Phi, psi and omega in degrees: 000121176259119175255119179241131172252173189241124174068035177263111176283138183302324186292351177280333188280143179299324180289352172246018178089012184263181187267356187292144176269100187219070184298328181287316177294320178297320178296320176297320180298324181295337178247026183235165160273118185257124179266117186276343182229060178261140187230144166287141179277352177203114185280058178204145195307291189296310180299324178298317182291318180295321178295315178300314183294325185267346184070020184227152177296149185301324181297335181284340185238011177076018182270075191276338184196191184284001178230022177267135182295139171266106187298139179293341182278356180271116178295142177245174177296335176296321176296314181296323178292322175297323177296335176268015177070029172267143172277130186241134180220146180236133174233121172109200187286138166217352171058040176293133175252126179120177184289336177277111181250015179241316177049049174100341176288135178280334178227144168226121194261351176224166170282181174261168185258343184242164184299145179258359183256201185266021186300329184262024176292134180287132176248108184295346181261001188265355186075214181290124183290143180293334182275358181286155172299152176216193187296342179297338175300335182255321179291335180258007182289150176134215186268134172225157172274329184203147167208170185300329182287327174296318177302314184295310186289329173300319179291321178300313180296319179300313181292325179294316178298318179298322179294320178296320176296322177297320178295321177290324180293321182261076185300335177300316179292316184293323185270323188263329179241117176299158183223156172231133177233121172262125177242116189234115180265157177266344174280157359271028173311141177306151024286150176282077183219152175205167179284162184303320184292334178275326172299320185290349179284355181230138171281122189304313183293342181265355177296122186292143174277168178305144177296324180243115180294169181304130176278134179305149182306326181293340182255356180282150173288158186302321182292320178299323176298320179292322176297318178298317181294324183299329183247024174066025180255356178293320182259000181233126176253138181274140176279168187299322182293321177295318178298313182295322179296315180296318180292323177298312181294325176298313178298322175299321177295324177296319177295324175300314176302318181299319177299314181295316179297319178299322180292327178287315179296329178294319177294320178301320182285316185290336176270359181059029170277347186294327185291338181246015185242127171278127180247126179241133176236130177204182176227165180277337177183182181251205180210133182291330174054037175092355176299129181066009186090359183266151178226167175068225193228215176060035178221155176261010167293152192306317186295336181270330187246346177273133186234156171290145172210118177223140182232121186243123169203079186304336179297338181231317188260118176289139180297134181192174178241139184242128183263350181296146175292129174223170180210173188293336177292348178283348184290321181300306179297331177292312179296320178296319178300316179294316184294329184256017176054044175084002181230060182289152176290164175299133177295152183286338173233152173300136181260152177266351178255167176230154183296139178270001184304315177303317178295321179296326180276358175100007180267105181268005184269348180257167179096152185273341185060023179240133173234153182239141177227154182225146171223107188239007191265187180303147185102334176269143174276338177197168183305137174244132184231160183226140171232127177237125176230125186059231179265359186264126182242124182245132182233130182215160175108184178072009185074009183259160176298146177297153176231144176219123181233146172257102186287352177278309182269347184220069189300329182265008171056054179273335192242108176282116185261008187300329181252015179272126186304321184294342183245011184296321181293321177297315179302315183294322179295314180290325175297323177295320176298320179294318181295323179289333181277321188228144162256094191294328179293313178296318179300320180298321178295320179295320180296313181297321177295319178297318179298318180298316180298313185290324176296320177301313180291320179300319185288349175279348179132166183292152176280183182223049185254006181301139184275128176254112184290158177296156179281091184292337181300327181295334181276355183259000185246161178287120182255167181298144177089358179244143180275143186303307186295320178295316179299319187285313191266340180278350182243016177282160176239110180263158175300140178301149179084000000 
């Protein structure tokens, strides 16, 4: 079971040293292998998910932004799991763009929450996009009783619990055919809002402020200035109370996620499916939450691109913490390795990830300790890419000055070492890895051509690819031709033992 949340920065969680009240996630971490340096390969929702599902960098599959089609011809881990005779089901958000809304999953139990067409295609001639975040993310932050994202995630949790009961009810499926269930929530993605009971879990005055206050515009790097301008923050500075309110509501949303995750794990335990189920928890990217004055995502600073990743299977993996660099493209080869009992077939395309099984089993001598990241979406003047090896993170492209940070000695990335003589050899080595991985000029041409095609199609009118889930209610009622007692008693789920 893969549980994915949206825009959860690792640094918020207590199991990563953060302030969030998350007893269920913390409990899962205690029985997991926790990866301390896990990264999104693209700090933006849709490209990150497509990259994770395919085990390939977004540039390899044309997933350039939040409105780029995910081609149906690209195999995903759901396809590979089906090839291993696993039943695959998806509940919740995955932000698929295009007519294929399954991508290898045999079942999808909810609709998606975001557009499936080209509506969010970036138009370089349009100025600030209407679909971008703006100041309302802060003026509307705080306590609400209801919003559309609460409606959505409540339904996701409900359908996920029901699916687990179905798996327990149909012991033939649970025992004879392995299964995979992806449960994907849209929280704690903005709006920075939460219900009163989750707000109340934190004392407002004790909510921590950003470690690094807003950097004056004169001291910001060029890309950070463009990010600020994109969300109307270049000319507007937030006061301390607004910042604290948004961060408070974000933490409340994290606690809300924790409640939902706890309810799913409780069903897994009470049906005794937990002993034979690998549970993975991660996010698609993080959130800057006011660090350096930046908010949201689309940055290679740690809070935006470092994500939680924990994998729990106490029957095999002893709980421990792993410091090696890993990334979301590693999930496909890991899941395939598990599904095929360590002997997976050759992938049909070269993968950019590697199996985490050696690290999960306690072998720290394998693996490259190198991760790659891409930012190809709106806000960039040209592709921006990242290479991280050990504690050294190198960022280049976009027409901006190179950046090099040592995340070990400079966790908040205050000191750009790219032009420091003592680090020149490291910069050159990582720059060489980037050149071997990407032809940024060619990639930029491909992105621009894709944007032109999609803008042309977008301007003809909205698409019609939104996913309509099956009417599950019809399967829960007594239908014609079935006897009452057989229908009632043959589908009950009793406590084990």
